[in-house]
C-alpha positions in Angstrom: 3.0 -21.3 -5.6 0.8 -18.3 -5.0 1.3 -15.1 -3.1 3.0 -15.6 0.2 1.6 -14.6 3.6 3.3 -12.0 5.9 2.4 -10.7 9.3 1.3 -7.0 9.1 2.6 -5.4 12.3 3.3 -8.9 13.5 -0.4 -9.4 13.8 -2.5 -9.7 10.6 -1.7 -12.7 8.4 -2.1 -11.0 5.0 -0.9 -11.6 1.5 2.4 -9.9 0.9 0.8 -8.3 -2.2 -2.4 -6.3 -1.9 -4.8 -5.4 -4.6 -5.4 -1.7 -4.8 -9.0 -0.9 -5.8 -8.7 2.8 -6.7 -9.5 2.2 -10.4 -12.1 -0.5 -10.3 -15.0 2.0 -10.2 -14.9 2.3 -14.0 -15.3 -1.5 -14.5 -18.5 -3.4 -14.9 -19.6 -5.9 -12.3 -18.6 -8.9 -14.4 -15.0 -7.7 -15.1 -14.5 -6.5 -11.5 -15.7 -9.9 -10.2 -13.2 -11.6 -12.5 -10.4 -9.4 -11.3 -11.1 -10.0 -7.6 -11.7 -13.7 -8.1 -8.3 -13.9 -9.9 -6.7 -12.1 -7.0 -8.1 -14.6 -4.6 -7.0 -17.5 -6.8 -3.5 -16.0 -6.8 -3.5 -15.9 -3.0 -4.3 -12.2 -2.5 -6.5 -11.7 0.6 -5.9 -8.0 1.3 -7.8 -5.3 -0.6 -7.1 -1.6 -0.4 -9.7 1.2 -0.7 -10.3 4.8 0.1 -13.6 6.7 0.4 -12.5 9.1 -2.4 -11.7 6.4 -5.0 -14.2 7.0 -7.8 -16.1 9.2 -5.3 -17.1 6.1 -3.4 -17.9 4.0 -6.5 -15.0 1.7 -6.0 -16.2 0.7 -2.5 -19.7 0.3 -3.8 -18.7 -1.9 -6.7 -16.5 -4.0 -4.4 -19.4 -4.5 -2.1 -21.5 -5.8 -5.0 -18.6 -8.1 -6.0 -18.5 -9.7 -2.6 -22.0 -11.0 -3.2 -21.4 -11.8 -6.8 -18.3 -13.9 -6.3 -19.7 -15.3 -3.0 -16.6 -14.3 -1.0 -16.6 -15.3 2.7 -16.1 -12.0 4.5 -13.8 -13.5 7.2 -11.5 -14.9 4.5 -10.4 -11.4 3.3 -9.1 -8.1 4.7 -10.7 -4.9 3.6 -8.7 -1.7 4.2 -10.1 1.8 3.5 -9.0 5.4 4.1 -10.6 8.6 5.1 -9.6 12.2 5.8 -9.5 13.8 2.3 -12.2 16.2 1.4 -12.4 18.5 -1.6 -9.7 21.2 -1.0 -8.9 20.2 2.5 -8.0 17.4 5.0 -10.2 16.5 7.9 -9.3 14.3 10.9 -12.1 15.6 13.0 -14.0 13.1 15.1 -17.3 13.7 13.2 -15.7 13.4 9.8 -13.9 10.1 10.6 -17.1 8.6 12.1 -19.3 9.7 9.2 -16.7 8.5 6.6 -16.6 5.0 8.1 -20.3 4.7 8.3 -20.5 5.7 4.6 -17.8 3.2 3.6 -19.5 0.4 5.5 -22.7 1.1 3.7 -21.0 1.2 0.3 -18.9 -1.9 1.0 -22.0 -3.8 2.3 -20.1 -5.1 5.3 -20.4 -4.8 9.1 -16.7 -4.0 9.7 -13.5 -2.7 8.2 -10.3 -4.6 9.0 -8.0 -1.6 8.7 -8.8 2.1 8.6 -6.0 4.5 7.5 -5.9 8.3 7.9 -5.2 9.2 4.3 -3.0 12.3 4.3 -1.8 14.4 7.2 -4.2 17.0 8.5 -2.1 19.9 9.9 -5.2 21.0 11.9 -5.5 17.6 13.5 -6.6 17.4 17.1 -5.3 14.0 18.2 -7.7 13.8 21.1 -10.5 13.8 18.5 -8.9 11.1 16.5 -8.5 9.0 19.7 -12.2 9.4 20.5 -13.2 8.4 17.0 -10.9 5.4 17.0 -12.1 4.2 20.4 -15.8 4.5 19.3 -15.1 2.6 16.0 -13.1 -0.1 17.8 -15.5 -0.6 20.7 -18.5 -0.9 18.3 -16.7 -3.4 16.1 -16.9 -1.2 13.0 -13.1 -1.0 12.6 -10.6 -3.7 13.9 -7.2 -2.1 13.2 -5.8 1.4 12.4 -3.0 3.0 10.5 -2.0 6.0 8.5 -0.9 6.9 5.0 1.8 9.4 3.9 2.8 10.3 7.5 6.2 11.0 8.9 7.5 9.7 12.3 6.6 12.7 14.4 3.1 12.8 13.0 2.7 9.2 14.0 4.2 9.9 17.4 1.7 12.7 18.0 -1.2 10.4 17.2 0.2 7.6 19.2 0.4 9.8 22.3 -3.4 9.9 22.4 -4.7 7.0 20.5 -5.1 3.7 22.4 -5.0 1.4 19.4 -1.6 0.7 17.8 -0.7 2.4 14.5 -0.1 -0.8 12.4 0.4 0.5 8.9 1.9 3.5 7.0 1.2 3.6 3.3 3.9 5.4 1.4 5.0 5.8 -2.2 7.9 3.5 -3.0 9.2 2.0 -6.3 12.4 1.3 -8.1 12.1 4.9 -9.5 10.9 6.6 -6.3 13.4 5.6 -3.6 13.8 8.6 -1.4 13.2 6.8 1.9 16.0 4.4 0.9 18.4 6.9 -0.6 18.7 9.0 2.6 19.8 6.0 4.6 22.5 5.2 2.1 23.9 8.8 2.0 24.2 9.6 5.7 26.6 12.5 6.5 27.1 13.4 2.8 26.5 16.7 1.0 24.6 15.3 -2.0 21.0 15.3 -3.0 20.6 11.6 -2.0 21.4 12.6 1.6 18.4 14.8 2.0 16.0 13.2 4.4 12.5 14.3 3.3 10.7 11.7 5.4 12.2 11.8 8.9 13.9 8.4 8.6 10.5 6.8 8.1 11.8 3.5 6.9 13.9 2.9 10.0 11.2 4.3 12.2 8.5 1.9 10.9 10.8 -1.0 11.3 11.6 0.0 14.9 7.9 0.4 15.7 6.6 -2.7 13.9 4.6 -0.6 11.5 4.2 -2.3 8.2 4.9 0.0 5.2 2.6 -0.4 2.2 4.1 0.7 -1.0 1.7 2.6 -3.2 2.3 3.2 -7.0 5.1 0.5 -7.1 5.4 1.0 -10.9 5.5 4.8 -10.9 8.5 7.0 -11.1 8.8 10.3 -9.3 8.2 12.6 -12.3 7.9 10.5 -15.5 5.0 8.2 -15.0 5.2 4.4 -15.2 8.8 3.3 -15.6 8.2 -0.1 -17.0 8.8 0.0 -20.8 9.4 3.8 -20.5 12.3 4.8 -22.8 13.4 7.4 -20.2 14.4 4.4 -18.0 16.3 2.4 -20.6 19.0 1.0 -18.3 16.4 0.0 -15.6 14.2 -1.8 -18.1 17.2 -3.6 -19.6 18.1 -4.9 -16.1 14.5 -5.8 -15.3 14.3 -7.8 -18.5 17.6 -9.5 -17.6 16.4 -10.6 -14.2 13.0 -11.6 -15.6 14.9 -14.1 -17.8 17.1 -15.2 -14.9 14.2 -16.0 -12.7 11.9 -17.1 -15.5 9.1 -14.7 -14.5 7.3 -11.9 -16.4 9.0 -8.6 -16.2 6.1 -7.2 -14.2 7.2 -9.4 -11.3 10.7 -8.0 -10.9 9.8 -4.4 -9.6 7.5 -6.0 -7.0 10.1 -8.7 -6.1 12.6 -5.8 -5.5 10.2 -4.3 -3.0 9.5 -7.6 -1.3 13.2 -8.4 -1.0 13.6 -5.6 1.6 13.7 -7.0 5.1 11.2 -4.4 6.3 8.6 -6.8 4.8 6.9 -4.0 2.8 3.6 -4.9 1.3 3.1 -3.5 -2.3 -0.3 -2.2 -3.3 -0.8 -3.0 -7.0 -3.5 -1.2 -8.8 -3.9 -3.0 -12.1 -7.3 -3.8 -13.4 -5.9 -6.2 -16.0 -6.4 -9.8 -15.0 -3.4 -11.2 -16.9 -1.1 -8.4 -15.6 -2.2 -9.2 -12.1 -1.2 -12.8 -12.6 2.2 -11.7 -13.9 2.7 -9.4 -10.9 1.9 -12.2 -8.5 4.8 -14.2 -9.8 7.0 -11.8 -7.7 6.3 -14.1 -4.8 8.3 -16.8 -6.6 11.4 -14.6 -6.8 14.1 -14.3 -4.1 16.5 -11.6 -5.3 20.0 -11.8 -4.0 21.6 -8.9 -2.3 23.7 -8.3 -5.5 20.5 -8.4 -7.6 18.7 -5.9 -5.4 21.6 -3.4 -5.6 22.0 -3.9 -9.4 18.4 -2.9 -9.9 18.8 0.0 -7.6 21.8 1.3 -9.5 20.1 0.7 -12.9 17.3 3.1 -11.8 19.9 5.8 -11.8 20.8 5.7 -8.1 24.4 6.0 -7.0 26.1 4.0 -4.3 28.3 6.3 -2.2 
């Protein structure tokens, strides 16, 4: 069937699964071309970058692949991020503008579909961000904007000054990293799960039509990848059970779990393995029931109050 299409922020018709390009910098042109070509064949049209991935080499290689594979630029969405420098964060006007120009050059494209501010800069001057965004938008260099790892009040501060809508917030979420979900299930309770570390970011983004992108969807909070990890025996047992139930590879189930949430979250998958990418994309064929979703949530060690 292929990866389904969702509307990011009710605007962008993008694949519900995005290919994260953080690790492609270490690949050769031939292998990277095969990976991206496979993504396109599976229905993925959204590709996630950042200026710091491979110190810019990931963007540069992707730009080479665009020509190698013969991809029509208008048929895909390229997202990149800026704001992280060595030892500090920088949302200054000059840094944002310089970062975008450098990314455009490396990607060998005239425009970026979505630009995200990578991690919150406590020294942010939102007026400068607004000026930078306006210049980038009016010159056609960037079409849409968003953030990554931001809480609601940080987004509110930016939104007060920025003319363009904040369309995306990229946040860590997986079956073994569920903080933004836990807090909403343990309201008014004196347990660890009730601690709201994110300012009700899940509900806020749904209210504001901001699409959440889930980064590291196979990573746990502290113990690395949870798939086939003996520290997550119960979770893997349940994943295997549902993989058999839905006749899909086990790699599809953790992604299907994210896709089942009505917030229409877009997972960012960072594999460089072609076969694994195909397996992950089978998640679009799975429609977990409410009971299935909660079974997986509990199997990950989460308690229902």
